[in-house]
C-alpha positions as YAML, in Angstrom:
chain: A
units: angstrom
residues:
- id: 1
  name: UNK
  ca: [76.17, 14.23, -163.93]
- id: 2
  name: UNK
  ca: [73.01, 15.88, -165.14]
- id: 3
  name: UNK
  ca: [72.70, 17.59, -168.52]
- id: 4
  name: UNK
  ca: [72.44, 21.09, -167.02]
- id: 5
  name: UNK
  ca: [75.50, 20.52, -164.84]
- id: 6
  name: UNK
  ca: [77.51, 19.39, -167.87]
- id: 7
  name: UNK
  ca: [76.39, 22.44, -169.85]
- id: 8
  name: UNK
  ca: [77.26, 24.79, -166.99]
- id: 9
  name: UNK
  ca: [80.66, 23.20, -166.46]
- id: 10
  name: UNK
  ca: [81.64, 23.50, -170.12]
- id: 11
  name: UNK
  ca: [80.67, 27.19, -170.39]
- id: 12
  name: UNK
  ca: [82.95, 28.27, -167.54]
- id: 13
  name: UNK
  ca: [86.25, 30.01, -168.40]
- id: 14
  name: UNK
  ca: [89.27, 27.74, -168.64]
- id: 15
  name: UNK
  ca: [91.36, 30.02, -166.41]
- id: 16
  name: UNK
  ca: [89.78, 30.49, -162.97]
- id: 17
  name: UNK
  ca: [88.89, 34.11, -162.26]
- id: 18
  name: UNK
  ca: [89.27, 35.25, -165.87]
- id: 19
  name: UNK
  ca: [86.24, 35.99, -168.04]
- id: 20
  name: UNK
  ca: [86.38, 35.10, -171.74]
- id: 21
  name: UNK
  ca: [86.75, 37.96, -174.23]
- id: 22
  name: UNK
  ca: [83.42, 39.34, -175.44]
- id: 23
  name: UNK
  ca: [82.44, 39.22, -179.10]
- id: 24
  name: UNK
  ca: [82.70, 43.01, -179.39]
- id: 25
  name: UNK
  ca: [86.18, 43.02, -177.86]
- id: 26
  name: UNK
  ca: [87.29, 40.31, -180.32]
- id: 27
  name: UNK
  ca: [85.93, 42.29, -183.26]
- id: 28
  name: UNK
  ca: [87.66, 45.47, -182.12]
- id: 29
  name: UNK
  ca: [90.96, 43.64, -181.55]
- id: 30
  name: UNK
  ca: [90.93, 41.97, -184.97]
- id: 31
  name: UNK
  ca: [89.80, 45.21, -186.61]
- id: 32
  name: UNK
  ca: [92.74, 47.10, -185.14]
- id: 33
  name: UNK
  ca: [95.18, 44.34, -186.12]
- id: 34
  name: UNK
  ca: [93.71, 44.17, -189.64]
- id: 35
  name: UNK
  ca: [93.85, 47.95, -190.08]
- id: 36
  name: UNK
  ca: [97.47, 48.01, -188.93]
- id: 37
  name: UNK
  ca: [98.37, 45.19, -191.34]
- id: 38
  name: UNK
  ca: [96.59, 46.99, -194.18]
- id: 39
  name: UNK
  ca: [98.44, 50.25, -193.52]
- id: 40
  name: UNK
  ca: [101.78, 48.46, -193.33]
- id: 41
  name: UNK
  ca: [101.10, 46.62, -196.60]
- id: 42
  name: UNK
  ca: [100.01, 49.83, -198.37]
- id: 43
  name: UNK
  ca: [103.08, 51.65, -197.09]
- id: 44
  name: UNK
  ca: [105.54, 48.87, -197.94]
- id: 45
  name: UNK
  ca: [104.75, 48.22, -201.61]
- id: 46
  name: UNK
  ca: [102.08, 47.64, -204.21]
- id: 47
  name: UNK
  ca: [102.88, 43.90, -204.19]
- id: 48
  name: UNK
  ca: [102.45, 43.55, -200.44]
- id: 49
  name: UNK
  ca: [99.07, 45.30, -200.69]
- id: 50
  name: UNK
  ca: [98.05, 43.02, -203.57]
- id: 51
  name: UNK
  ca: [99.06, 39.93, -201.58]
- id: 52
  name: UNK
  ca: [97.23, 41.13, -198.46]
- id: 53
  name: UNK
  ca: [94.12, 42.02, -200.47]
- id: 54
  name: UNK
  ca: [94.20, 38.63, -202.21]
- id: 55
  name: UNK
  ca: [94.46, 36.77, -198.90]
- id: 56
  name: UNK
  ca: [91.58, 38.75, -197.40]
- id: 57
  name: UNK
  ca: [89.42, 38.07, -200.46]
- id: 58
  name: UNK
  ca: [90.23, 34.33, -200.37]
- id: 59
  name: UNK
  ca: [89.23, 34.16, -196.70]
- id: 60
  name: UNK
  ca: [85.98, 36.03, -197.36]
- id: 61
  name: UNK
  ca: [85.10, 33.74, -200.27]
- id: 62
  name: UNK
  ca: [85.86, 30.65, -198.17]
- id: 63
  name: UNK
  ca: [83.56, 31.94, -195.43]
- id: 64
  name: UNK
  ca: [80.81, 32.73, -197.96]
- id: 65
  name: UNK
  ca: [80.98, 29.21, -199.40]
- id: 66
  name: UNK
  ca: [80.85, 27.74, -195.90]
- id: 67
  name: UNK
  ca: [77.70, 29.74, -195.09]
- id: 68
  name: UNK
  ca: [76.07, 28.66, -198.35]
- id: 69
  name: UNK
  ca: [76.79, 24.99, -197.62]
- id: 70
  name: UNK
  ca: [75.32, 25.33, -194.12]
- id: 71
  name: UNK
  ca: [72.19, 26.87, -195.66]
- id: 72
  name: UNK
  ca: [71.85, 23.83, -197.95]
- id: 73
  name: UNK
  ca: [73.15, 25.33, -201.20]
- id: 74
  name: UNK
  ca: [75.90, 23.87, -203.35]
- id: 75
  name: UNK
  ca: [78.05, 26.79, -204.56]
- id: 76
  name: UNK
  ca: [80.29, 26.38, -207.62]
- id: 77
  name: UNK
  ca: [83.40, 26.61, -205.47]
- id: 78
  name: UNK
  ca: [85.76, 25.48, -208.22]
- id: 79
  name: UNK
  ca: [84.71, 28.40, -210.41]
- id: 80
  name: UNK
  ca: [85.16, 30.77, -207.47]
- id: 81
  name: UNK
  ca: [88.69, 29.62, -206.83]
- id: 82
  name: UNK
  ca: [88.20, 27.47, -203.76]
- id: 83
  name: UNK
  ca: [90.58, 24.53, -203.95]
- id: 84
  name: UNK
  ca: [89.14, 22.43, -201.12]
- id: 85
  name: UNK
  ca: [85.40, 21.73, -201.00]
...
């Protein structure tokens, strides 16, 4: 199998006849889900909002550290609260 044929075969959708979700559609979907979760947490209690906000911040920090490592930097992850380097 040639290299171009292998590349073409791997980029096809896994379900025949169904196109994969676009990047914009994924962002809109997760934005709507995130906004709904935020509103529910704010409505439920202060503690649920604090927990939700803390989880979102941990995820953002983890992603930031990952991007810094890819760029060749060595962030002080332990000081930032990241448990796994």
